[in-house]
C-alpha positions, 0 to 999 in steps of 0.5 A, spaced: 368 526 758 362 528 753 364 534 749 359 538 745 358 539 738 354 546 740 358 553 742 354 554 750 349 560 752 355 563 754 356 564 747 350 564 742 348 571 748 354 574 744 353 573 738 346 575 739 349 582 743 353 582 737 347 582 732 344 586 736 348 592 736 349 591 729 342 593 729 343 598 733 347 602 728 342 600 722 338 604 726 343 609 726 343 610 719 339 615 716 336 614 710 340 615 704 346 610 707 340 605 709 338 605 701 345 603 700 345 595 705 341 590 701 336 587 707 330 583 707 323 587 707 322 584 714 328 587 716 328 594 713 322 595 716 323 593 723 328 599 722 323 603 718 318 602 724 324 603 729 326 610 727 319 612 727 318 609 734 318 615 740 318 611 746 324 608 749 321 602 751 318 601 744 326 602 740 329 598 746 323 592 744 324 593 737 331 594 737 330 586 741 325 584 735 330 587 730 337 582 733 331 576 733 329 577 725 336 577 724 339 570 728 336 568 721 339 571 715 348 572 713 349 578 718 356 579 715 353 581 707 351 587 712 357 588 716 361 589 710 356 594 709 356 598 714 362 597 714 364 600 707 360 608 709 362 608 715 369 608 710 372 602 715 372 597 710 380 596 706 377 597 700 374 605 701 380 607 704 384 604 699 379 609 694 379 615 699 387 615 697 387 612 690 383 620 689 387 622 693 394 621 689 390 623 683 388 630 686 395 631 687 398 630 682 392 634 678 395 640 683 402 637 679 400 638 672 394 640 669 396 633 663 393 629 669 386 633 666 387 628 660 388 622 664 381 624 668 378 625 661 380 618 660 377 615 666 370 618 667 368 620 661 363 625 663 367 628 667 366 637 668 374 638 665 373 646 666 370 646 673 375 640 674 380 646 671 377 651 675 377 648 682 385 646 680 386 654 680 384 655 685 387 651 689 392 654 687 391 660 689 388 659 696 394 654 696 400 659 695 396 666 698 396 659 705 387 662 705 383 655 706 383 649 702 376 650 699 377 649 691 382 643 694 377 639 697 372 641 692 376 638 689 376 631 692 369 632 692 368 632 685 374 626 683 370 622 688 363 623 686 366 622 679 369 615 681 361 613 685 358 613 679 363 611 675 363 605 680 355 605 680 354 604 673 359 600 673 355 596 678 348 598 674 351 593 668 355 587 671 347 587 675 344 588 667 348 583 665 
C-alpha cells in the first residue's frame, strides 16, 4: 500500500479556503485596524484594491488573488493580529480584565491614583479623579454609567500608550 508524504487534495482546498476566509477578515477591517496588522506590501496593496472596488465580480476575483498571495506567506502573525483586533486572544482578554480590576480598585480607594501615576507617568490625575467622583455619584443616584465607562476608556488608552511606547523602545534597541 502506498503512503503519501503530501496533504490530500481536499486538505489543500480546506487550507486555501481558510486563507481566503482570513483575507475576507482583512478586507473587512477599517483603515486604523488594518494599519495594526503587519502585512507584506503586495498583500496590503491587494487588500486596499479590494476595498476600492465596487463591482461584486471584481471583489470576488480580488479575494481569490488575496488568497493566492497568502499561500506564499506565514499566516500565523496575521491570524494573531486579527485575533488581537477582534479581542479573541487570551492576552487581550487578560489586559481587559486587569484594567477592569484597576478601575474597580480606583473606585473603592482614591489612593490607587498614586499607583496609576507610577505605572503611567503621562496620566492626567486630575481628570481621573474627576471621573472617579462622577462614577461614584452615578452609582449612588442609579444613573447610566457614563463616567464609569469613560474611566475604563481612559485607563485603556493609558495602557495602550504605555504598550506602544514599550514596543517603540524595544524596536529602537
